[in-house]
Structure formats: C-alpha cells, structure tokens
N, CA, C and O atoms as a GROMACS GRO file, in nm:
protein
  352
    1UNK      N    1   0.085  -0.117   0.000
    1UNK     CA    2   0.000   0.000   0.000
    1UNK      C    3   0.090   0.124   0.000
    1UNK      O    4   0.182   0.135   0.081
    2UNK      N    5   0.062   0.214  -0.090
    2UNK     CA    6   0.146   0.330  -0.106
    2UNK      C    7   0.136   0.426   0.013
    2UNK      O    8   0.238   0.462   0.072
    3UNK      N    9   0.016   0.465   0.048
    3UNK     CA   10   0.001   0.554   0.163
    3UNK      C   11  -0.145   0.558   0.210
    3UNK      O   12  -0.234   0.496   0.151
    4UNK      N   13  -0.165   0.632   0.316
    4UNK     CA   14  -0.297   0.641   0.378
    4UNK      C   15  -0.399   0.702   0.284
    4UNK      O   16  -0.514   0.658   0.280
    5UNK      N   17  -0.360   0.802   0.210
    5UNK     CA   18  -0.452   0.869   0.119
    5UNK      C   19  -0.503   0.772   0.012
    5UNK      O   20  -0.622   0.772  -0.020
    6UNK      N   21  -0.413   0.691  -0.044
    6UNK     CA   22  -0.455   0.594  -0.146
    6UNK      C   23  -0.548   0.488  -0.088
    6UNK      O   24  -0.642   0.445  -0.155
    7UNK      N   25  -0.523   0.446   0.034
    7UNK     CA   26  -0.609   0.348   0.098
    7UNK      C   27  -0.748   0.406   0.120
    7UNK      O   28  -0.848   0.338   0.098
    8UNK      N   29  -0.755   0.531   0.163
    8UNK     CA   30  -0.885   0.596   0.182
    8UNK      C   31  -0.960   0.606   0.048
    8UNK      O   32  -1.081   0.586   0.044
    9UNK      N   33  -0.888   0.638  -0.059
    9UNK     CA   34  -0.951   0.645  -0.191
    9UNK      C   35  -1.003   0.510  -0.234
    9UNK      O   36  -1.114   0.499  -0.287
   10UNK      N   37  -0.924   0.405  -0.211
   10UNK     CA   38  -0.967   0.270  -0.246
   10UNK      C   39  -1.095   0.232  -0.172
   10UNK      O   40  -1.188   0.177  -0.231
   11UNK      N   41  -1.098   0.262  -0.043
   11UNK     CA   42  -1.217   0.232   0.038
   11UNK      C   43  -1.338   0.306  -0.020
   11UNK      O   44  -1.445   0.248  -0.036
   12UNK      N   45  -1.320   0.431  -0.050
   12UNK     CA   46  -1.429   0.514  -0.103
   12UNK      C   47  -1.478   0.461  -0.238
   12UNK      O   48  -1.598   0.449  -0.260
   13UNK      N   49  -1.384   0.430  -0.328
   13UNK     CA   50  -1.423   0.383  -0.461
   13UNK      C   51  -1.492   0.248  -0.456
   13UNK      O   52  -1.597   0.229  -0.519
   14UNK      N   53  -1.436   0.153  -0.382
   14UNK     CA   54  -1.492   0.018  -0.378
   14UNK      C   55  -1.633   0.021  -0.320
   14UNK      O   56  -1.727  -0.033  -0.380
   15UNK      N   57  -1.648   0.082  -0.206
   15UNK     CA   58  -1.780   0.083  -0.141
   15UNK      C   59  -1.878   0.173  -0.216
   15UNK      O   60  -1.998   0.145  -0.218
   16UNK      N   61  -1.829   0.278  -0.277
   16UNK     CA   62  -1.915   0.363  -0.361
   16UNK      C   63  -1.968   0.287  -0.481
   16UNK      O   64  -2.085   0.301  -0.518
   17UNK      N   65  -1.883   0.206  -0.542
   17UNK     CA   66  -1.926   0.125  -0.656
   17UNK      C   67  -2.028   0.019  -0.613
   17UNK      O   68  -2.122  -0.010  -0.687
   18UNK      N   69  -2.010  -0.037  -0.495
   18UNK     CA   70  -2.104  -0.136  -0.446
   18UNK      C   71  -2.242  -0.072  -0.422
   18UNK      O   72  -2.344  -0.130  -0.459
   19UNK      N   73  -2.243   0.046  -0.361
   19UNK     CA   74  -2.369   0.116  -0.338
   19UNK      C   75  -2.435   0.152  -0.472
   19UNK      O   76  -2.556   0.140  -0.487
   20UNK      N   77  -2.355   0.196  -0.567
   20UNK     CA   78  -2.407   0.228  -0.699
   20UNK      C   79  -2.468   0.105  -0.767
   20UNK      O   80  -2.571   0.115  -0.833
   21UNK      N   81  -2.405  -0.010  -0.750
   21UNK     CA   82  -2.457  -0.134  -0.808
   21UNK      C   83  -2.593  -0.169  -0.747
   21UNK      O   84  -2.683  -0.218  -0.816
   22UNK      N   85  -2.608  -0.143  -0.618
   22UNK     CA   86  -2.737  -0.170  -0.553
   22UNK      C   87  -2.844  -0.076  -0.609
   22UNK      O   88  -2.956  -0.119  -0.637
   23UNK      N   89  -2.810   0.051  -0.626
   23UNK     CA   90  -2.907   0.145  -0.682
   23UNK      C   91  -2.947   0.105  -0.824
   23UNK      O   92  -3.064   0.116  -0.862
   24UNK      N   93  -2.851   0.060  -0.903
   24UNK     CA   94  -2.881   0.015  -1.039
   24UNK      C   95  -2.975  -0.105  -1.034
   24UNK      O   96  -3.069  -0.115  -1.113
   25UNK      N   97  -2.948  -0.197  -0.941
   25UNK     CA   98  -3.037  -0.313  -0.927
   25UNK      C   99  -3.178  -0.269  -0.891
   25UNK      O  100  -3.276  -0.320  -0.945
   26UNK      N  101  -3.188  -0.173  -0.799
   26UNK     CA  102  -3.320  -0.124  -0.758
   26UNK      C  103  -3.394  -0.061  -0.875
   26UNK      O  104  -3.515  -0.081  -0.890
   27UNK      N  105  -3.323   0.016  -0.957
   27UNK     CA  106  -3.387   0.079  -1.073
   27UNK      C  107  -3.425  -0.024  -1.179
   27UNK      O  108  -3.525  -0.007  -1.249
   28UNK      N  109  -3.346  -0.128  -1.191
   28UNK     CA  110  -3.374  -0.233  -1.290
   28UNK      C  111  -3.487  -0.325  -1.247
   28UNK      O  112  -3.549  -0.390  -1.331
   29UNK      N  113  -3.512  -0.331  -1.118
   29UNK     CA  114  -3.615  -0.420  -1.064
   29UNK      C  115  -3.713  -0.343  -0.975
   29UNK      O  116  -3.718  -0.366  -0.854
   30UNK      N  117  -3.790  -0.252  -1.033
   30UNK     CA  118  -3.879  -0.169  -0.949
   30UNK      C  119  -3.991  -0.247  -0.882
   30UNK      O  120  -4.046  -0.202  -0.782
   31UNK      N  121  -4.025  -0.365  -0.936
   31UNK     CA  122  -4.135  -0.442  -0.878
   31UNK      C  123  -4.092  -0.523  -0.757
   31UNK      O  124  -4.177  -0.573  -0.683
   32UNK      N  125  -3.962  -0.538  -0.734
   32UNK     CA  126  -3.914  -0.619  -0.621
   32UNK      C  127  -3.899  -0.535  -0.495
   32UNK      O  128  -3.883  -0.413  -0.501
   33UNK      N  129  -3.906  -0.603  -0.382
   33UNK     CA  130  -3.894  -0.538  -0.252
   33UNK      C  131  -3.749  -0.491  -0.232
   33UNK      O  132  -3.655  -0.563  -0.265
   34UNK      N  133  -3.734  -0.371  -0.178
   34UNK     CA  134  -3.600  -0.314  -0.164
   34UNK      C  135  -3.544  -0.324  -0.022
   34UNK      O  136  -3.441  -0.263   0.008
   35UNK      N  137  -3.609  -0.398   0.065
   35UNK     CA  138  -3.559  -0.407   0.203
   35UNK      C  139  -3.422  -0.472   0.210
   35UNK      O  140  -3.335  -0.426   0.284
   36UNK      N  141  -3.402  -0.579   0.132
   36UNK     CA  142  -3.271  -0.646   0.132
   36UNK      C  143  -3.164  -0.555   0.072
   36UNK      O  144  -3.051  -0.550   0.123
   37UNK      N  145  -3.197  -0.485  -0.034
   37UNK     CA  146  -3.099  -0.398  -0.097
   37UNK      C  147  -3.064  -0.280  -0.007
   37UNK      O  148  -2.950  -0.234  -0.006
   38UNK      N  149  -3.161  -0.230   0.068
   38UNK     CA  150  -3.133  -0.121   0.162
   38UNK      C  151  -3.042  -0.168   0.274
   38UNK      O  152  -2.959  -0.091   0.322
   39UNK      N  153  -3.056  -0.294   0.316
   39UNK     CA  154  -2.967  -0.349   0.418
   39UNK      C  155  -2.824  -0.358   0.366
   39UNK      O  156  -2.728  -0.336   0.440
   40UNK      N  157  -2.809  -0.391   0.236
   40UNK     CA  158  -2.676  -0.398   0.177
   40UNK      C  159  -2.612  -0.259   0.176
   40UNK      O  160  -2.494  -0.245   0.205
   41UNK      N  161  -2.690  -0.159   0.143
   41UNK     CA  162  -2.638  -0.021   0.143
   41UNK      C  163  -2.597   0.019   0.284
   41UNK      O  164  -2.490   0.077   0.304
   42UNK      N  165  -2.682  -0.012   0.382
   42UNK     CA  166  -2.648   0.021   0.521
   42UNK      C  167  -2.521  -0.050   0.564
   42UNK      O  168  -2.437   0.008   0.634
   43UNK      N  169  -2.506  -0.176   0.523
   43UNK     CA  170  -2.385  -0.252   0.558
   43UNK      C  171  -2.262  -0.193   0.491
   43UNK      O  172  -2.154  -0.190   0.551
   44UNK      N  173  -2.276  -0.146   0.367
   44UNK     CA  174  -2.163  -0.083   0.296
   44UNK      C  175  -2.122   0.046   0.366
   44UNK      O  176  -2.002   0.074   0.379
   45UNK      N  177  -2.218   0.124   0.411
   45UNK     CA  178  -2.188   0.248   0.482
   45UNK      C  179  -2.120   0.218   0.615
   45UNK      O  180  -2.025   0.286   0.653
   46UNK      N  181  -2.168   0.116   0.685
   46UNK     CA  182  -2.106   0.077   0.812
   46UNK      C  183  -1.964   0.027   0.790
   46UNK      O  184  -1.875   0.056   0.869
   47UNK      N  185  -1.944  -0.048   0.683
   47UNK     CA  186  -1.810  -0.096   0.649
   47UNK      C  187  -1.717   0.022   0.622
   47UNK      O  188  -1.603   0.024   0.668
   48UNK      N  189  -1.767   0.120   0.547
   48UNK     CA  190  -1.688   0.240   0.519
   48UNK      C  191  -1.646   0.308   0.650
   48UNK      O  192  -1.530   0.341   0.669
   49UNK      N  193  -1.743   0.328   0.738
   49UNK     CA  194  -1.714   0.395   0.866
   49UNK      C  195  -1.611   0.317   0.947
   49UNK      O  196  -1.518   0.375   1.002
   50UNK      N  197  -1.628   0.185   0.954
   50UNK     CA  198  -1.535   0.100   1.030
   50UNK      C  199  -1.394   0.109   0.975
   50UNK      O  200  -1.297   0.123   1.050
   51UNK      N  201  -1.381   0.100   0.843
   51UNK     CA  202  -1.248   0.099   0.783
   51UNK      C  203  -1.180   0.235   0.794
   51UNK      O  204  -1.059   0.242   0.815
   52UNK      N  205  -1.255   0.342   0.780
   52UNK     CA  206  -1.195   0.476   0.792
   52UNK      C  207  -1.145   0.499   0.934
   52UNK      O  208  -1.039   0.559   0.954
   53UNK      N  209  -1.220   0.453   1.033
   53UNK     CA  210  -1.174   0.464   1.172
   53UNK      C  211  -1.043   0.389   1.190
   53UNK      O  212  -0.951   0.438   1.256
   54UNK      N  213  -1.033   0.270   1.131
   54UNK     CA  214  -0.909   0.192   1.142
   54UNK      C  215  -0.793   0.260   1.071
   54UNK      O  216  -0.681   0.258   1.121
   55UNK      N  217  -0.819   0.321   0.956
   55UNK     CA  218  -0.713   0.391   0.882
   55UNK      C  219  -0.662   0.509   0.963
   55UNK      O  220  -0.542   0.536   0.964
   56UNK      N  221  -0.752   0.580   1.030
   56UNK     CA  222  -0.713   0.699   1.105
   56UNK      C  223  -0.657   0.670   1.244
   56UNK      O  224  -0.620   0.763   1.316
   57UNK      N  225  -0.649   0.543   1.282
   57UNK     CA  226  -0.594   0.506   1.412
   57UNK      C  227  -0.444   0.535   1.414
   57UNK      O  228  -0.367   0.475   1.339
   58UNK      N  229  -0.403   0.626   1.500
   58UNK     CA  230  -0.262   0.668   1.507
   58UNK      C  231  -0.180   0.589   1.610
   58UNK      O  232  -0.060   0.610   1.621
   59UNK      N  233  -0.245   0.500   1.683
   59UNK     CA  234  -0.174   0.427   1.788
   59UNK      C  235  -0.109   0.299   1.736
   59UNK      O  236  -0.059   0.219   1.815
   60UNK      N  237  -0.108   0.279   1.606
   60UNK     CA  238  -0.053   0.157   1.546
   60UNK      C  239   0.098   0.170   1.536
   60UNK      O  240   0.150   0.274   1.495
   61UNK      N  241   0.168   0.064   1.572
   61UNK     CA  242   0.314   0.067   1.565
   61UNK      C  243   0.365   0.032   1.426
   61UNK      O  244   0.449   0.103   1.371
   62UNK      N  245   0.315  -0.077   1.369
   62UNK     CA  246   0.359  -0.119   1.236
   62UNK      C  247   0.254  -0.078   1.133
   62UNK      O  248   0.160  -0.153   1.107
   63UNK      N  249   0.270   0.041   1.076
   63UNK     CA  250   0.168   0.096   0.986
   63UNK      C  251   0.154   0.015   0.858
   63UNK      O  252   0.043  -0.003   0.809
   64UNK      N  253   0.264  -0.034   0.806
   64UNK     CA  254   0.258  -0.110   0.681
   64UNK      C  255   0.172  -0.235   0.699
   64UNK      O  256   0.085  -0.264   0.616
   65UNK      N  257   0.195  -0.308   0.805
   65UNK     CA  258   0.117  -0.429   0.832
   65UNK      C  259  -0.029  -0.393   0.861
   65UNK      O  260  -0.120  -0.464   0.818
   66UNK      N  261  -0.050  -0.285   0.934
   66UNK     CA  262  -0.186  -0.240   0.967
   66UNK      C  263  -0.263  -0.206   0.840
   66UNK      O  264  -0.379  -0.245   0.826
   67UNK      N  265  -0.201  -0.132   0.748
   67UNK     CA  266  -0.269  -0.094   0.624
   67UNK      C  267  -0.294  -0.215   0.535
   67UNK      O  268  -0.396  -0.221   0.466
   68UNK      N  269  -0.202  -0.312   0.535
   68UNK     CA  270  -0.225  -0.435   0.458
   68UNK      C  271  -0.346  -0.509   0.512
   68UNK      O  272  -0.427  -0.561   0.435
   69UNK      N  273  -0.360  -0.514   0.644
   69UNK     CA  274  -0.473  -0.582   0.707
   69UNK      C  275  -0.604  -0.510   0.671
   69UNK      O  276  -0.705  -0.575   0.645
   70UNK      N  277  -0.602  -0.378   0.670
   70UNK     CA  278  -0.721  -0.301   0.633
   70UNK      C  279  -0.757  -0.327   0.487
   70UNK      O  280  -0.874  -0.344   0.453
   71UNK      N  281  -0.657  -0.330   0.402
   71UNK     CA  282  -0.680  -0.356   0.260
   71UNK      C  283  -0.740  -0.495   0.240
   71UNK      O  284  -0.831  -0.512   0.158
   72UNK      N  285  -0.692  -0.593   0.313
   72UNK     CA  286  -0.745  -0.729   0.304
   72UNK      C  287  -0.890  -0.733   0.355
   72UNK      O  288  -0.975  -0.800   0.297
   73UNK      N  289  -0.916  -0.662   0.464
   73UNK     CA  290  -1.052  -0.657   0.518
   73UNK      C  291  -1.147  -0.592   0.418
   73UNK      O  292  -1.260  -0.636   0.402
   74UNK      N  293  -1.100  -0.486   0.351
   74UNK     CA  294  -1.180  -0.420   0.247
   74UNK      C  295  -1.214  -0.520   0.137
   74UNK      O  296  -1.328  -0.526   0.092
   75UNK      N  297  -1.116  -0.596   0.096
   75UNK     CA  298  -1.138  -0.694  -0.010
   75UNK      C  299  -1.239  -0.801   0.034
   75UNK      O  300  -1.330  -0.835  -0.041
   76UNK      N  301  -1.223  -0.853   0.155
   76UNK     CA  302  -1.312  -0.958   0.205
   76UNK      C  303  -1.455  -0.908   0.222
   76UNK      O  304  -1.550  -0.972   0.178
   77UNK      N  305  -1.469  -0.792   0.286
   77UNK     CA  306  -1.603  -0.739   0.310
   77UNK      C  307  -1.668  -0.693   0.180
   77UNK      O  308  -1.790  -0.705   0.164
   78UNK      N  309  -1.588  -0.641   0.088
   78UNK     CA  310  -1.639  -0.600  -0.042
   78UNK      C  311  -1.693  -0.719  -0.120
   78UNK      O  312  -1.800  -0.712  -0.180
   79UNK      N  313  -1.618  -0.829  -0.119
   79UNK     CA  314  -1.665  -0.950  -0.189
   79UNK      C  315  -1.793  -1.003  -0.126
   79UNK      O  316  -1.882  -1.049  -0.198
   80UNK      N  317  -1.802  -0.997   0.005
   80UNK     CA  318  -1.924  -1.044   0.072
   80UNK      C  319  -2.044  -0.960   0.030
   80UNK      O  320  -2.153  -1.013   0.007
   81UNK      N  321  -2.025  -0.829   0.019
   81UNK     CA  322  -2.134  -0.741  -0.024
   81UNK      C  323  -2.172  -0.768  -0.169
   81UNK      O  324  -2.290  -0.768  -0.203
   82UNK      N  325  -2.073  -0.792  -0.253
   82UNK     CA  326  -2.100  -0.821  -0.394
   82UNK      C  327  -2.177  -0.952  -0.407
   82UNK      O  328  -2.268  -0.964  -0.489
   83UNK      N  329  -2.141  -1.050  -0.326
   83UNK     CA  330  -2.214  -1.177  -0.326
   83UNK      C  331  -2.360  -1.156  -0.287
   83UNK      O  332  -2.449  -1.219  -0.343
   84UNK      N  333  -2.383  -1.067  -0.191
   84UNK     CA  334  -2.521  -1.037  -0.149
   84UNK      C  335  -2.599  -0.968  -0.261
   84UNK      O  336  -2.718  -0.994  -0.280
   85UNK      N  337  -2.531  -0.880  -0.334
   85UNK     CA  338  -2.597  -0.813  -0.447
   85UNK      C  339  -2.634  -0.916  -0.553
   85UNK      O  340  -2.744  -0.913  -0.608
   86UNK      N  341  -2.542  -1.007  -0.580
   86UNK     CA  342  -2.568  -1.110  -0.683
   86UNK      C  343  -2.681  -1.204  -0.641
   86UNK      O  344  -2.747  -1.263  -0.727
   87UNK      N  345  -2.703  -1.218  -0.512
   87UNK     CA  346  -2.808  -1.307  -0.463
   87UNK      C  347  -2.946  -1.241  -0.465
   87UNK      O  348  -3.047  -1.308  -0.443
   88UNK      N  349  -2.952  -1.112  -0.490
   88UNK     CA  350  -3.083  -1.043  -0.491
   88UNK      C  351  -3.172  -1.094  -0.603
   88UNK      O  352  -3.284  -1.048  -0.619
   0.00000   0.00000   0.00000
C-alpha cells in the first residue's frame, strides 16, 4: 500500500461502486422489494465507517502491516457485499 490517502480512496471507490450497483439493481427491478438492498447499502456504509476509523488510528506501531490488514478486510467485506448483491 502506497500511503494512507490511497487506501482511503480505495475504500471510497470500492464501497461507492457497491452502493451504486445496488441502486442500479433497484432501478432495474422496481417491482421487487428493496428491504434487502437497503440493508446492503447500510452494511456498505457501516463498512466504510469502520475501515476509515481503522485507517485513522494513530496508535498503530507497524503501519505497513496495519494498512495491509485493512486492505485485506476491504477486499473480504467487499466480496461479501457483492455476493449479497448477486443473490438479490
């Protein structure tokens, strides 16, 4: 990971794209119930908040390892959200 700013951008782009995909699904399927899709959006926002708090944590000793762990968590949680979108 290059730096904190790039990690924050990655978090923003990935989760923003996931939320956008949910909105596209909602527009493409107006007859279906949106409660599940709204939960996915809420979970994406919560994931964003959690990861940004971790990025801004200044008490970490090994920043490189900490940022790698955050990047991996972003990937894992992002894939889980994408799987939920695909299951709609």
